[in-house]
N, C-alpha and C positions, 0 to 999 in steps of 0.2 A: 768760425768755429773756435771756441776757446778751449785750450788744453794746457795743462801744466808740463807737458812734454817738450814744449818749444825750448830749443838750445840744450836739450838733454841727449845723451847717447841712447839710441834705441835699436831694437831689432824689429824690422818691419817684414811682415809676410804679405806679399802682394800676389794677388790672383794672376796666374799665367806668367808671372815674372820671376818668382822665387823669393828668397830670403836675403835681406840686406841689413848691414850694420852701418850706422852713421849717426850724424847729429841732425835732429829734426829742426829744420829752419822755418818751415811755413806749412800750415794746414788750413784748408777751408773746405767748403762743400764741393769744390771742383778738383783741386790738386793737393798733393802732398809734395813738399820739396825737402830733400835731405842734402847735407854737405858732407864732404870727406867720406864718401860711400864705398863700401866694399861688399861685393856680392859673395854670399856664402853658398857654394854649390853643394858641398857635403860636409858632414861633421861627425865627430865621435865624442862621447862623453856627456851628451845631453839627450834626453828622451824626446824632447819637443822644443819648439821655438821658445815657448815660455820658460822651460827649464834652462835653455841656453842663456836667456836674459838674466836669470838669477844666478846660475852656477858657472856659466861659461862653457867652454869646450876644451877637449884635450888635443884634438887634431882636426884638420879639415882642409878642404880645397877652397881657398879664398882669393879673390882677385886683388890686384893692386887698387889703391883708392882712386876714385875720380872726384873732382872737386864739387860737382853738383848733379843731382838726378831729380827729375820730377815724374810723378805717377798720377794717374787719375784717382781721385779720392774714392770713387765707387769701386775700385779694385782692391782696396785695403781689406785684408782679412783680419789682421791683428797688428797692433803696435804695442811693444813691451819696453818699458824703461829698463836699461841695463844697470845692473849693480856694478860697483867698482871692481869686484872680483871678475865678473863676466867681461867687462871692458878690458881689463888687463890680459885675460886669457885670449880673447879674440885678437887684440893687437900684437900678442906675442907669436901668433901663427905666421909663419913665413908665407909670403905671397906665392901662390901656386904658379908654377911655370911648366909649360908643356915640355916634355922630354924628347 
């Protein structure tokens, strides 16, 4: 599967898994692989995942990054290339820690 998103920062919405930020490393008809991945549990400042990829977020509950994650390709709901603005905002959010 050919895509211009390889090696780009993306927001991925994955069925039954949630929303993830990271760098798309690999995509084919069976798997999607992302690097430096942070799960975004909740967010403020964006109406949708698409809006998040364009404008970023103002607050959120985001996990610490993990080096690599793979999902089944048939579970992808959407992949959105992140703008520089969105990337900066997401990376500026402090890692969520349980209190």
